[in-house]
PDB file with SEQRES, HELIX, SHEET and CRYST1 records, atoms N, CA, C and O in Angstrom:
SEQRES   1 A   86  UNK UNK UNK UNK UNK UNK UNK UNK UNK UNK UNK UNK UNK          
SEQRES   2 A   86  UNK UNK UNK UNK UNK UNK UNK UNK UNK UNK UNK UNK UNK          
SEQRES   3 A   86  UNK UNK UNK UNK UNK UNK UNK UNK UNK UNK UNK UNK UNK          
SEQRES   4 A   86  UNK UNK UNK UNK UNK UNK UNK UNK UNK UNK UNK UNK UNK          
SEQRES   5 A   86  UNK UNK UNK UNK UNK UNK UNK UNK UNK UNK UNK UNK UNK          
SEQRES   6 A   86  UNK UNK UNK UNK UNK UNK UNK UNK UNK UNK UNK UNK UNK          
SEQRES   7 A   86  UNK UNK UNK UNK UNK UNK UNK UNK                              
HELIX    1 AA1 UNK A   25  UNK A   53  1                                  29    
HELIX    2 AA2 UNK A   71  UNK A   77  1                                   7    
HELIX    3 AA3 UNK A   80  UNK A   85  1                                   6    
CRYST1    1.000    1.000    1.000  90.00  90.00  90.00 P 1           1          
ATOM      1  N   UNK A   1     -20.651  28.385 -24.008  1.00  0.00           N  
ATOM      2  CA  UNK A   1     -19.962  27.161 -23.664  1.00  0.00           C  
ATOM      3  C   UNK A   1     -20.722  25.968 -24.192  1.00  0.00           C  
ATOM      4  O   UNK A   1     -21.952  25.916 -24.178  1.00  0.00           O  
ATOM      5  N   UNK A   2     -19.952  25.025 -24.653  1.00  0.00           N  
ATOM      6  CA  UNK A   2     -20.602  23.826 -25.167  1.00  0.00           C  
ATOM      7  C   UNK A   2     -20.543  22.724 -24.123  1.00  0.00           C  
ATOM      8  O   UNK A   2     -19.678  22.726 -23.246  1.00  0.00           O  
ATOM      9  N   UNK A   3     -21.449  21.807 -24.224  1.00  0.00           N  
ATOM     10  CA  UNK A   3     -21.513  20.675 -23.297  1.00  0.00           C  
ATOM     11  C   UNK A   3     -20.365  19.717 -23.584  1.00  0.00           C  
ATOM     12  O   UNK A   3     -19.891  19.655 -24.719  1.00  0.00           O  
ATOM     13  N   UNK A   4     -19.901  18.960 -22.570  1.00  0.00           N  
ATOM     14  CA  UNK A   4     -18.824  18.004 -22.798  1.00  0.00           C  
ATOM     15  C   UNK A   4     -19.257  16.930 -23.788  1.00  0.00           C  
ATOM     16  O   UNK A   4     -20.429  16.558 -23.856  1.00  0.00           O  
ATOM     17  N   UNK A   5     -18.306  16.453 -24.535  1.00  0.00           N  
ATOM     18  CA  UNK A   5     -18.611  15.450 -25.562  1.00  0.00           C  
ATOM     19  C   UNK A   5     -18.940  14.117 -24.914  1.00  0.00           C  
ATOM     20  O   UNK A   5     -18.236  13.641 -24.024  1.00  0.00           O  
ATOM     21  N   UNK A   6     -20.025  13.534 -25.387  1.00  0.00           N  
ATOM     22  CA  UNK A   6     -20.446  12.225 -24.903  1.00  0.00           C  
ATOM     23  C   UNK A   6     -19.991  11.201 -25.927  1.00  0.00           C  
ATOM     24  O   UNK A   6     -20.245  11.362 -27.121  1.00  0.00           O  
ATOM     25  N   UNK A   7     -19.316  10.142 -25.471  1.00  0.00           N  
ATOM     26  CA  UNK A   7     -18.859   9.156 -26.435  1.00  0.00           C  
ATOM     27  C   UNK A   7     -20.044   8.462 -27.107  1.00  0.00           C  
ATOM     28  O   UNK A   7     -20.971   7.997 -26.444  1.00  0.00           O  
ATOM     29  N   UNK A   8     -19.992   8.406 -28.390  1.00  0.00           N  
ATOM     30  CA  UNK A   8     -21.057   7.791 -29.169  1.00  0.00           C  
ATOM     31  C   UNK A   8     -20.458   6.614 -29.912  1.00  0.00           C  
ATOM     32  O   UNK A   8     -19.435   6.746 -30.584  1.00  0.00           O  
ATOM     33  N   UNK A   9     -21.093   5.475 -29.790  1.00  0.00           N  
ATOM     34  CA  UNK A   9     -20.620   4.289 -30.480  1.00  0.00           C  
ATOM     35  C   UNK A   9     -21.153   4.288 -31.895  1.00  0.00           C  
ATOM     36  O   UNK A   9     -22.357   4.389 -32.130  1.00  0.00           O  
ATOM     37  N   UNK A  10     -20.248   4.175 -32.813  1.00  0.00           N  
ATOM     38  CA  UNK A  10     -20.650   4.040 -34.205  1.00  0.00           C  
ATOM     39  C   UNK A  10     -20.695   2.561 -34.541  1.00  0.00           C  
ATOM     40  O   UNK A  10     -20.225   1.726 -33.768  1.00  0.00           O  
ATOM     41  N   UNK A  11     -21.225   2.258 -35.624  1.00  0.00           N  
ATOM     42  CA  UNK A  11     -21.393   0.856 -36.006  1.00  0.00           C  
ATOM     43  C   UNK A  11     -20.028   0.167 -36.096  1.00  0.00           C  
ATOM     44  O   UNK A  11     -19.169   0.563 -36.884  1.00  0.00           O  
ATOM     45  N   UNK A  12     -19.845  -0.883 -35.266  1.00  0.00           N  
ATOM     46  CA  UNK A  12     -18.624  -1.685 -35.321  1.00  0.00           C  
ATOM     47  C   UNK A  12     -17.453  -1.111 -34.555  1.00  0.00           C  
ATOM     48  O   UNK A  12     -16.387  -1.726 -34.558  1.00  0.00           O  
ATOM     49  N   UNK A  13     -17.586   0.039 -33.893  1.00  0.00           N  
ATOM     50  CA  UNK A  13     -16.477   0.639 -33.146  1.00  0.00           C  
ATOM     51  C   UNK A  13     -16.834   0.693 -31.670  1.00  0.00           C  
ATOM     52  O   UNK A  13     -17.931   1.118 -31.307  1.00  0.00           O  
ATOM     53  N   UNK A  14     -15.910   0.264 -30.821  1.00  0.00           N  
ATOM     54  CA  UNK A  14     -16.198   0.318 -29.379  1.00  0.00           C  
ATOM     55  C   UNK A  14     -16.069   1.744 -28.853  1.00  0.00           C  
ATOM     56  O   UNK A  14     -15.387   2.580 -29.446  1.00  0.00           O  
ATOM     57  N   UNK A  15     -16.725   2.003 -27.751  1.00  0.00           N  
ATOM     58  CA  UNK A  15     -16.648   3.307 -27.098  1.00  0.00           C  
ATOM     59  C   UNK A  15     -15.364   3.346 -26.288  1.00  0.00           C  
ATOM     60  O   UNK A  15     -15.113   2.455 -25.477  1.00  0.00           O  
ATOM     61  N   UNK A  16     -14.551   4.368 -26.500  1.00  0.00           N  
ATOM     62  CA  UNK A  16     -13.307   4.526 -25.769  1.00  0.00           C  
ATOM     63  C   UNK A  16     -13.538   5.507 -24.638  1.00  0.00           C  
ATOM     64  O   UNK A  16     -13.929   6.652 -24.864  1.00  0.00           O  
ATOM     65  N   UNK A  17     -13.297   5.058 -23.432  1.00  0.00           N  
ATOM     66  CA  UNK A  17     -13.503   5.912 -22.265  1.00  0.00           C  
ATOM     67  C   UNK A  17     -12.158   6.246 -21.628  1.00  0.00           C  
ATOM     68  O   UNK A  17     -11.197   5.486 -21.751  1.00  0.00           O  
ATOM     69  N   UNK A  18     -12.099   7.350 -20.972  1.00  0.00           N  
ATOM     70  CA  UNK A  18     -10.873   7.763 -20.280  1.00  0.00           C  
ATOM     71  C   UNK A  18     -10.647   6.854 -19.071  1.00  0.00           C  
ATOM     72  O   UNK A  18     -11.588   6.456 -18.384  1.00  0.00           O  
ATOM     73  N   UNK A  19      -9.366   6.536 -18.832  1.00  0.00           N  
ATOM     74  CA  UNK A  19      -9.039   5.698 -17.681  1.00  0.00           C  
ATOM     75  C   UNK A  19      -9.187   6.519 -16.403  1.00  0.00           C  
ATOM     76  O   UNK A  19      -8.833   7.698 -16.380  1.00  0.00           O  
ATOM     77  N   UNK A  20      -9.709   5.901 -15.335  1.00  0.00           N  
ATOM     78  CA  UNK A  20      -9.830   6.646 -14.069  1.00  0.00           C  
ATOM     79  C   UNK A  20      -8.448   6.906 -13.464  1.00  0.00           C  
ATOM     80  O   UNK A  20      -7.508   6.142 -13.685  1.00  0.00           O  
ATOM     81  N   UNK A  21      -8.344   7.965 -12.720  1.00  0.00           N  
ATOM     82  CA  UNK A  21      -7.081   8.338 -12.087  1.00  0.00           C  
ATOM     83  C   UNK A  21      -6.885   7.477 -10.844  1.00  0.00           C  
ATOM     84  O   UNK A  21      -7.770   7.401  -9.991  1.00  0.00           O  
ATOM     85  N   UNK A  22      -5.718   6.824 -10.742  1.00  0.00           N  
ATOM     86  CA  UNK A  22      -5.404   5.987  -9.584  1.00  0.00           C  
ATOM     87  C   UNK A  22      -4.653   6.842  -8.568  1.00  0.00           C  
ATOM     88  O   UNK A  22      -3.460   7.100  -8.725  1.00  0.00           O  
ATOM     89  N   UNK A  23      -5.345   7.272  -7.544  1.00  0.00           N  
ATOM     90  CA  UNK A  23      -4.752   8.185  -6.571  1.00  0.00           C  
ATOM     91  C   UNK A  23      -3.939   7.462  -5.505  1.00  0.00           C  
ATOM     92  O   UNK A  23      -3.033   8.056  -4.921  1.00  0.00           O  
ATOM     93  N   UNK A  24      -4.240   6.201  -5.241  1.00  0.00           N  
ATOM     94  CA  UNK A  24      -3.610   5.496  -4.142  1.00  0.00           C  
ATOM     95  C   UNK A  24      -2.627   4.419  -4.599  1.00  0.00           C  
ATOM     96  O   UNK A  24      -2.148   3.643  -3.773  1.00  0.00           O  
ATOM     97  N   UNK A  25      -2.319   4.354  -5.878  1.00  0.00           N  
ATOM     98  CA  UNK A  25      -1.421   3.323  -6.401  1.00  0.00           C  
ATOM     99  C   UNK A  25      -0.037   3.379  -5.791  1.00  0.00           C  
ATOM    100  O   UNK A  25       0.520   2.345  -5.421  1.00  0.00           O  
ATOM    101  N   UNK A  26       0.527   4.571  -5.680  1.00  0.00           N  
ATOM    102  CA  UNK A  26       1.856   4.719  -5.096  1.00  0.00           C  
ATOM    103  C   UNK A  26       1.877   4.358  -3.624  1.00  0.00           C  
ATOM    104  O   UNK A  26       2.838   3.762  -3.139  1.00  0.00           O  
ATOM    105  N   UNK A  27       0.818   4.719  -2.912  1.00  0.00           N  
ATOM    106  CA  UNK A  27       0.728   4.403  -1.488  1.00  0.00           C  
ATOM    107  C   UNK A  27       0.599   2.902  -1.261  1.00  0.00           C  
ATOM    108  O   UNK A  27       1.219   2.354  -0.349  1.00  0.00           O  
ATOM    109  N   UNK A  28      -0.194   2.247  -2.077  1.00  0.00           N  
ATOM    110  CA  UNK A  28      -0.359   0.801  -1.961  1.00  0.00           C  
ATOM    111  C   UNK A  28       0.953   0.091  -2.285  1.00  0.00           C  
ATOM    112  O   UNK A  28       1.324  -0.868  -1.608  1.00  0.00           O  
ATOM    113  N   UNK A  29       1.646   0.555  -3.306  1.00  0.00           N  
ATOM    114  CA  UNK A  29       2.930  -0.055  -3.652  1.00  0.00           C  
ATOM    115  C   UNK A  29       3.943   0.137  -2.530  1.00  0.00           C  
ATOM    116  O   UNK A  29       4.705  -0.783  -2.233  1.00  0.00           O  
ATOM    117  N   UNK A  30       3.970   1.295  -1.908  1.00  0.00           N  
ATOM    118  CA  UNK A  30       4.867   1.544  -0.778  1.00  0.00           C  
ATOM    119  C   UNK A  30       4.525   0.623   0.384  1.00  0.00           C  
ATOM    120  O   UNK A  30       5.419   0.090   1.040  1.00  0.00           O  
ATOM    121  N   UNK A  31       3.228   0.432   0.641  1.00  0.00           N  
ATOM    122  CA  UNK A  31       2.797  -0.465   1.715  1.00  0.00           C  
ATOM    123  C   UNK A  31       3.250  -1.890   1.431  1.00  0.00           C  
ATOM    124  O   UNK A  31       3.774  -2.550   2.329  1.00  0.00           O  
ATOM    125  N   UNK A  32       3.066  -2.380   0.220  1.00  0.00           N  
ATOM    126  CA  UNK A  32       3.472  -3.742  -0.112  1.00  0.00           C  
ATOM    127  C   UNK A  32       4.984  -3.919  -0.009  1.00  0.00           C  
ATOM    128  O   UNK A  32       5.452  -4.940   0.495  1.00  0.00           O  
ATOM    129  N   UNK A  33       5.749  -2.943  -0.478  1.00  0.00           N  
ATOM    130  CA  UNK A  33       7.206  -3.043  -0.406  1.00  0.00           C  
ATOM    131  C   UNK A  33       7.699  -3.029   1.037  1.00  0.00           C  
ATOM    132  O   UNK A  33       8.588  -3.803   1.392  1.00  0.00           O  
ATOM    133  N   UNK A  34       7.138  -2.164   1.867  1.00  0.00           N  
ATOM    134  CA  UNK A  34       7.572  -2.113   3.271  1.00  0.00           C  
ATOM    135  C   UNK A  34       7.134  -3.367   4.015  1.00  0.00           C  
ATOM    136  O   UNK A  34       7.879  -3.873   4.854  1.00  0.00           O  
ATOM    137  N   UNK A  35       5.952  -3.875   3.726  1.00  0.00           N  
ATOM    138  CA  UNK A  35       5.496  -5.105   4.360  1.00  0.00           C  
ATOM    139  C   UNK A  35       6.386  -6.283   3.964  1.00  0.00           C  
ATOM    140  O   UNK A  35       6.720  -7.115   4.807  1.00  0.00           O  
ATOM    141  N   UNK A  36       6.765  -6.357   2.708  1.00  0.00           N  
ATOM    142  CA  UNK A  36       7.655  -7.416   2.246  1.00  0.00           C  
ATOM    143  C   UNK A  36       9.014  -7.331   2.924  1.00  0.00           C  
ATOM    144  O   UNK A  36       9.579  -8.353   3.312  1.00  0.00           O  
ATOM    145  N   UNK A  37       9.541  -6.123   3.068  1.00  0.00           N  
ATOM    146  CA  UNK A  37      10.833  -5.947   3.742  1.00  0.00           C  
ATOM    147  C   UNK A  37      10.745  -6.385   5.202  1.00  0.00           C  
ATOM    148  O   UNK A  37      11.672  -7.018   5.708  1.00  0.00           O  
ATOM    149  N   UNK A  38       9.664  -6.065   5.875  1.00  0.00           N  
ATOM    150  CA  UNK A  38       9.505  -6.480   7.269  1.00  0.00           C  
ATOM    151  C   UNK A  38       9.377  -7.994   7.399  1.00  0.00           C  
ATOM    152  O   UNK A  38       9.925  -8.579   8.334  1.00  0.00           O  
ATOM    153  N   UNK A  39       8.675  -8.625   6.493  1.00  0.00           N  
ATOM    154  CA  UNK A  39       8.537 -10.086   6.539  1.00  0.00           C  
ATOM    155  C   UNK A  39       9.883 -10.757   6.312  1.00  0.00           C  
ATOM    156  O   UNK A  39      10.231 -11.701   7.022  1.00  0.00           O  
ATOM    157  N   UNK A  40      10.651 -10.279   5.325  1.00  0.00           N  
ATOM    158  CA  UNK A  40      11.982 -10.854   5.096  1.00  0.00           C  
ATOM    159  C   UNK A  40      12.900 -10.625   6.289  1.00  0.00           C  
ATOM    160  O   UNK A  40      13.665 -11.518   6.651  1.00  0.00           O  
ATOM    161  N   UNK A  41      12.841  -9.460   6.903  1.00  0.00           N  
ATOM    162  CA  UNK A  41      13.651  -9.209   8.105  1.00  0.00           C  
ATOM    163  C   UNK A  41      13.240 -10.143   9.237  1.00  0.00           C  
ATOM    164  O   UNK A  41      14.094 -10.666   9.953  1.00  0.00           O  
ATOM    165  N   UNK A  42      11.943 -10.354   9.401  1.00  0.00           N  
ATOM    166  CA  UNK A  42      11.439 -11.251  10.443  1.00  0.00           C  
ATOM    167  C   UNK A  42      11.915 -12.683  10.217  1.00  0.00           C  
ATOM    168  O   UNK A  42      12.187 -13.400  11.180  1.00  0.00           O  
ATOM    169  N   UNK A  43      12.018 -13.104   8.974  1.00  0.00           N  
ATOM    170  CA  UNK A  43      12.429 -14.471   8.674  1.00  0.00           C  
ATOM    171  C   UNK A  43      13.942 -14.660   8.704  1.00  0.00           C  
ATOM    172  O   UNK A  43      14.420 -15.674   9.211  1.00  0.00           O  
ATOM    173  N   UNK A  44      14.696 -13.717   8.180  1.00  0.00           N  
ATOM    174  CA  UNK A  44      16.135 -13.916   8.009  1.00  0.00           C  
ATOM    175  C   UNK A  44      16.992 -13.363   9.140  1.00  0.00           C  
ATOM    176  O   UNK A  44      18.117 -13.830   9.317  1.00  0.00           O  
ATOM    177  N   UNK A  45      16.522 -12.404   9.906  1.00  0.00           N  
ATOM    178  CA  UNK A  45      17.322 -11.846  10.991  1.00  0.00           C  
ATOM    179  C   UNK A  45      17.655 -12.888  12.066  1.00  0.00           C  
ATOM    180  O   UNK A  45      18.804 -12.922  12.504  1.00  0.00           O  
ATOM    181  N   UNK A  46      16.735 -13.730  12.514  1.00  0.00           N  
ATOM    182  CA  UNK A  46      17.118 -14.760  13.492  1.00  0.00           C  
ATOM    183  C   UNK A  46      18.156 -15.742  12.943  1.00  0.00           C  
ATOM    184  O   UNK A  46      19.036 -16.182  13.683  1.00  0.00           O  
ATOM    185  N   UNK A  47      18.068 -16.083  11.683  1.00  0.00           N  
ATOM    186  CA  UNK A  47      19.060 -16.977  11.081  1.00  0.00           C  
ATOM    187  C   UNK A  47      20.434 -16.317  11.093  1.00  0.00           C  
ATOM    188  O   UNK A  47      21.435 -16.958  11.412  1.00  0.00           O  
ATOM    189  N   UNK A  48      20.477 -15.041  10.746  1.00  0.00           N  
ATOM    190  CA  UNK A  48      21.737 -14.298  10.753  1.00  0.00           C  
ATOM    191  C   UNK A  48      22.334 -14.239  12.159  1.00  0.00           C  
ATOM    192  O   UNK A  48      23.545 -14.390  12.319  1.00  0.00           O  
ATOM    193  N   UNK A  49      21.504 -14.021  13.177  1.00  0.00           N  
ATOM    194  CA  UNK A  49      21.992 -13.943  14.556  1.00  0.00           C  
ATOM    195  C   UNK A  49      22.547 -15.290  15.007  1.00  0.00           C  
ATOM    196  O   UNK A  49      23.592 -15.331  15.655  1.00  0.00           O  
ATOM    197  N   UNK A  50      21.883 -16.378  14.686  1.00  0.00           N  
ATOM    198  CA  UNK A  50      22.376 -17.709  15.070  1.00  0.00           C  
ATOM    199  C   UNK A  50      23.705 -18.007  14.394  1.00  0.00           C  
ATOM    200  O   UNK A  50      24.618 -18.527  15.035  1.00  0.00           O  
ATOM    201  N   UNK A  51      23.827 -17.691  13.130  1.00  0.00           N  
ATOM    202  CA  UNK A  51      25.089 -17.922  12.420  1.00  0.00           C  
ATOM    203  C   UNK A  51      26.191 -17.051  13.010  1.00  0.00           C  
ATOM    204  O   UNK A  51      27.323 -17.510  13.163  1.00  0.00           O  
ATOM    205  N   UNK A  52      25.882 -15.826  13.337  1.00  0.00           N  
ATOM    206  CA  UNK A  52      26.879 -14.928  13.935  1.00  0.00           C  
ATOM    207  C   UNK A  52      27.365 -15.455  15.277  1.00  0.00           C  
ATOM    208  O   UNK A  52      28.569 -15.473  15.529  1.00  0.00           O  
ATOM    209  N   UNK A  53      26.453 -15.882  16.140  1.00  0.00           N  
ATOM    210  CA  UNK A  53      26.848 -16.367  17.461  1.00  0.00           C  
ATOM    211  C   UNK A  53      27.422 -17.775  17.420  1.00  0.00           C  
ATOM    212  O   UNK A  53      27.949 -18.232  18.435  1.00  0.00           O  
ATOM    213  N   UNK A  54      27.350 -18.473  16.319  1.00  0.00           N  
ATOM    214  CA  UNK A  54      27.985 -19.788  16.200  1.00  0.00           C  
ATOM    215  C   UNK A  54      29.501 -19.667  16.215  1.00  0.00           C  
ATOM    216  O   UNK A  54      30.190 -20.645  16.508  1.00  0.00           O  
ATOM    217  N   UNK A  55      30.033 -18.496  15.909  1.00  0.00           N  
ATOM    218  CA  UNK A  55      31.477 -18.277  15.902  1.00  0.00           C  
ATOM    219  C   UNK A  55      31.979 -17.654  17.204  1.00  0.00           C  
ATOM    220  O   UNK A  55      33.133 -17.232  17.272  1.00  0.00           O  
ATOM    221  N   UNK A  56      31.137 -17.589  18.237  1.00  0.00           N  
ATOM    222  CA  UNK A  56      31.527 -17.007  19.513  1.00  0.00           C  
ATOM    223  C   UNK A  56      32.423 -17.982  20.270  1.00  0.00           C  
ATOM    224  O   UNK A  56      32.226 -19.195  20.197  1.00  0.00           O  
ATOM    225  N   UNK A  57      33.403 -17.457  20.994  1.00  0.00           N  
ATOM    226  CA  UNK A  57      34.385 -18.283  21.691  1.00  0.00           C  
ATOM    227  C   UNK A  57      33.955 -18.684  23.098  1.00  0.00           C  
ATOM    228  O   UNK A  57      34.433 -19.696  23.610  1.00  0.00           O  
ATOM    229  N   UNK A  58      33.083 -17.937  23.728  1.00  0.00           N  
ATOM    230  CA  UNK A  58      32.737 -18.194  25.126  1.00  0.00           C  
ATOM    231  C   UNK A  58      31.783 -19.375  25.267  1.00  0.00           C  
ATOM    232  O   UNK A  58      30.845 -19.505  24.480  1.00  0.00           O  
ATOM    233  N   UNK A  59      32.011 -20.251  26.274  1.00  0.00           N  
ATOM    234  CA  UNK A  59      31.137 -21.422  26.446  1.00  0.00           C  
ATOM    235  C   UNK A  59      29.903 -21.145  27.299  1.00  0.00           C  
ATOM    236  O   UNK A  59      28.944 -21.915  27.240  1.00  0.00           O  
ATOM    237  N   UNK A  60      29.894 -20.077  28.086  1.00  0.00           N  
ATOM    238  CA  UNK A  60      28.815 -19.859  29.041  1.00  0.00           C  
ATOM    239  C   UNK A  60      27.613 -19.123  28.445  1.00  0.00           C  
ATOM    240  O   UNK A  60      26.508 -19.663  28.396  1.00  0.00           O  
ATOM    241  N   UNK A  61      27.835 -17.918  28.003  1.00  0.00           N  
ATOM    242  CA  UNK A  61      26.743 -17.073  27.521  1.00  0.00           C  
ATOM    243  C   UNK A  61      26.920 -16.788  26.040  1.00  0.00           C  
ATOM    244  O   UNK A  61      28.027 -16.548  25.558  1.00  0.00           O  
ATOM    245  N   UNK A  62      25.838 -16.819  25.358  1.00  0.00           N  
ATOM    246  CA  UNK A  62      25.883 -16.539  23.930  1.00  0.00           C  
ATOM    247  C   UNK A  62      26.125 -15.050  23.692  1.00  0.00           C  
ATOM    248  O   UNK A  62      26.835 -14.673  22.761  1.00  0.00           O  
ATOM    249  N   UNK A  63      25.537 -14.213  24.529  1.00  0.00           N  
ATOM    250  CA  UNK A  63      25.630 -12.779  24.310  1.00  0.00           C  
ATOM    251  C   UNK A  63      26.941 -12.181  24.800  1.00  0.00           C  
ATOM    252  O   UNK A  63      27.237 -11.027  24.488  1.00  0.00           O  
ATOM    253  N   UNK A  64      27.733 -12.932  25.558  1.00  0.00           N  
ATOM    254  CA  UNK A  64      29.030 -12.443  26.039  1.00  0.00           C  
ATOM    255  C   UNK A  64      30.085 -12.805  24.995  1.00  0.00           C  
ATOM    256  O   UNK A  64      30.615 -13.916  24.993  1.00  0.00           O  
ATOM    257  N   UNK A  65      30.376 -11.868  24.122  1.00  0.00           N  
ATOM    258  CA  UNK A  65      31.278 -12.118  23.000  1.00  0.00           C  
ATOM    259  C   UNK A  65      32.728 -12.061  23.471  1.00  0.00           C  
ATOM    260  O   UNK A  65      33.184 -11.020  23.945  1.00  0.00           O  
ATOM    261  N   UNK A  66      33.453 -13.168  23.343  1.00  0.00           N  
ATOM    262  CA  UNK A  66      34.855 -13.229  23.755  1.00  0.00           C  
ATOM    263  C   UNK A  66      35.805 -13.186  22.566  1.00  0.00           C  
ATOM    264  O   UNK A  66      36.959 -12.786  22.717  1.00  0.00           O  
ATOM    265  N   UNK A  67      35.352 -13.578  21.417  1.00  0.00           N  
ATOM    266  CA  UNK A  67      36.203 -13.559  20.246  1.00  0.00           C  
ATOM    267  C   UNK A  67      35.718 -14.555  19.202  1.00  0.00           C  
ATOM    268  O   UNK A  67      34.765 -15.304  19.419  1.00  0.00           O  
ATOM    269  N   UNK A  68      36.392 -14.540  18.080  1.00  0.00           N  
ATOM    270  CA  UNK A  68      36.039 -15.411  16.959  1.00  0.00           C  
ATOM    271  C   UNK A  68      36.671 -16.782  17.154  1.00  0.00           C  
ATOM    272  O   UNK A  68      37.854 -16.876  17.484  1.00  0.00           O  
ATOM    273  N   UNK A  69      35.893 -17.853  16.953  1.00  0.00           N  
ATOM    274  CA  UNK A  69      36.419 -19.203  17.125  1.00  0.00           C  
ATOM    275  C   UNK A  69      35.624 -20.182  16.272  1.00  0.00           C  
ATOM    276  O   UNK A  69      34.439 -19.980  16.005  1.00  0.00           O  
ATOM    277  N   UNK A  70      36.297 -21.240  15.853  1.00  0.00           N  
ATOM    278  CA  UNK A  70      35.641 -22.352  15.151  1.00  0.00           C  
ATOM    279  C   UNK A  70      35.507 -23.572  16.065  1.00  0.00           C  
ATOM    280  O   UNK A  70      35.233 -24.678  15.601  1.00  0.00           O  
ATOM    281  N   UNK A  71      35.704 -23.356  17.370  1.00  0.00           N  
ATOM    282  CA  UNK A  71      35.711 -24.443  18.341  1.00  0.00           C  
ATOM    283  C   UNK A  71      34.396 -25.222  18.341  1.00  0.00           C  
ATOM    284  O   UNK A  71      34.411 -26.450  18.421  1.00  0.00           O  
ATOM    285  N   UNK A  72      33.276 -24.536  18.254  1.00  0.00           N  
ATOM    286  CA  UNK A  72      31.981 -25.211  18.349  1.00  0.00           C  
ATOM    287  C   UNK A  72      31.680 -26.055  17.115  1.00  0.00           C  
ATOM    288  O   UNK A  72      30.934 -27.030  17.194  1.00  0.00           O  
ATOM    289  N   UNK A  73      32.250 -25.687  15.990  1.00  0.00           N  
ATOM    290  CA  UNK A  73      32.088 -26.525  14.809  1.00  0.00           C  
ATOM    291  C   UNK A  73      32.884 -27.813  14.962  1.00  0.00           C  
ATOM    292  O   UNK A  73      32.437 -28.876  14.530  1.00  0.00           O  
ATOM    293  N   UNK A  74      34.063 -27.724  15.575  1.00  0.00           N  
ATOM    294  CA  UNK A  74      34.866 -28.920  15.854  1.00  0.00           C  
ATOM    295  C   UNK A  74      34.144 -29.840  16.829  1.00  0.00           C  
ATOM    296  O   UNK A  74      34.117 -31.056  16.644  1.00  0.00           O  
ATOM    297  N   UNK A  75      33.557 -29.247  17.877  1.00  0.00           N  
ATOM    298  CA  UNK A  75      32.811 -30.043  18.858  1.00  0.00           C  
ATOM    299  C   UNK A  75      31.634 -30.740  18.187  1.00  0.00           C  
ATOM    300  O   UNK A  75      31.384 -31.917  18.449  1.00  0.00           O  
ATOM    301  N   UNK A  76      30.925 -30.049  17.347  1.00  0.00           N  
ATOM    302  CA  UNK A  76      29.752 -30.638  16.681  1.00  0.00           C  
ATOM    303  C   UNK A  76      30.154 -31.729  15.701  1.00  0.00           C  
ATOM    304  O   UNK A  76      29.473 -32.751  15.603  1.00  0.00           O  
ATOM    305  N   UNK A  77      31.251 -31.530  14.973  1.00  0.00           N  
ATOM    306  CA  UNK A  77      31.658 -32.528  13.984  1.00  0.00           C  
ATOM    307  C   UNK A  77      32.301 -33.750  14.613  1.00  0.00           C  
ATOM    308  O   UNK A  77      32.367 -34.799  13.972  1.00  0.00           O  
ATOM    309  N   UNK A  78      32.780 -33.651  15.852  1.00  0.00           N  
ATOM    310  CA  UNK A  78      33.356 -34.806  16.551  1.00  0.00           C  
ATOM    311  C   UNK A  78      32.339 -35.514  17.434  1.00  0.00           C  
ATOM    312  O   UNK A  78      32.706 -36.463  18.127  1.00  0.00           O  
ATOM    313  N   UNK A  79      31.110 -35.104  17.438  1.00  0.00           N  
ATOM    314  CA  UNK A  79      30.065 -35.708  18.265  1.00  0.00           C  
ATOM    315  C   UNK A  79      29.503 -36.949  17.566  1.00  0.00           C  
ATOM    316  O   UNK A  79      29.220 -36.924  16.368  1.00  0.00           O  
ATOM    317  N   UNK A  80      29.344 -38.037  18.334  1.00  0.00           N  
ATOM    318  CA  UNK A  80      28.837 -39.286  17.754  1.00  0.00           C  
ATOM    319  C   UNK A  80      27.376 -39.161  17.288  1.00  0.00           C  
ATOM    320  O   UNK A  80      26.990 -39.754  16.281  1.00  0.00           O  
ATOM    321  N   UNK A  81      26.595 -38.412  18.005  1.00  0.00           N  
ATOM    322  CA  UNK A  81      25.187 -38.231  17.633  1.00  0.00           C  
ATOM    323  C   UNK A  81      25.095 -37.511  16.289  1.00  0.00           C  
ATOM    324  O   UNK A  81      24.265 -37.868  15.452  1.00  0.00           O  
ATOM    325  N   UNK A  82      25.923 -36.522  16.079  1.00  0.00           N  
ATOM    326  CA  UNK A  82      25.941 -35.798  14.814  1.00  0.00           C  
ATOM    327  C   UNK A  82      26.393 -36.716  13.691  1.00  0.00           C  
ATOM    328  O   UNK A  82      25.819 -36.691  12.602  1.00  0.00           O  
ATOM    329  N   UNK A  83      27.426 -37.536  13.945  1.00  0.00           N  
ATOM    330  CA  UNK A  83      27.890 -38.503  12.935  1.00  0.00           C  
ATOM    331  C   UNK A  83      26.779 -39.472  12.560  1.00  0.00           C  
ATOM    332  O   UNK A  83      26.575 -39.782  11.387  1.00  0.00           O  
ATOM    333  N   UNK A  84      26.066 -39.943  13.574  1.00  0.00           N  
ATOM    334  CA  UNK A  84      24.980 -40.893  13.299  1.00  0.00           C  
ATOM    335  C   UNK A  84      23.855 -40.226  12.506  1.00  0.00           C  
ATOM    336  O   UNK A  84      23.261 -40.840  11.620  1.00  0.00           O  
ATOM    337  N   UNK A  85      23.573 -38.985  12.827  1.00  0.00           N  
ATOM    338  CA  UNK A  85      22.509 -38.277  12.123  1.00  0.00           C  
ATOM    339  C   UNK A  85      22.897 -37.994  10.665  1.00  0.00           C  
ATOM    340  O   UNK A  85      22.057 -38.037   9.767  1.00  0.00           O  
ATOM    341  N   UNK A  86      24.180 -37.706  10.453  1.00  0.00           N  
ATOM    342  CA  UNK A  86      24.616 -37.441   9.080  1.00  0.00           C  
ATOM    343  C   UNK A  86      24.695 -38.729   8.277  1.00  0.00           C  
ATOM    344  O   UNK A  86      25.046 -38.700   7.097  1.00  0.00           O  
TER     345      UNK A  86                                                      
END                                                                             
C-alpha cells in the first residue's frame, strides 16, 4: 500500500485541497426556514384575526360570530373623530 498523496505546491501554482464535508448544512437550513415561518406567523396571524373579526355582526363579543356585516366600517367612517384624523 502506498501512502496518501500529499499536495505539493509547484512554482506559481496554489495547493488545491479537498473541501470539508458539511454535515449540518441541511439541518441548519431547516432550522432557519422553520424559524422564519414561525416569525411570520407570529407577526401576521394577529393582523389576519383582527381583519376577520372586523366583519363580525355582533356588537357585544368579538368571539361570538353572528354573521358577515359591513356595519362597523359604516360606523367608523361616519365618526367625527375618524373624519378629523383622516
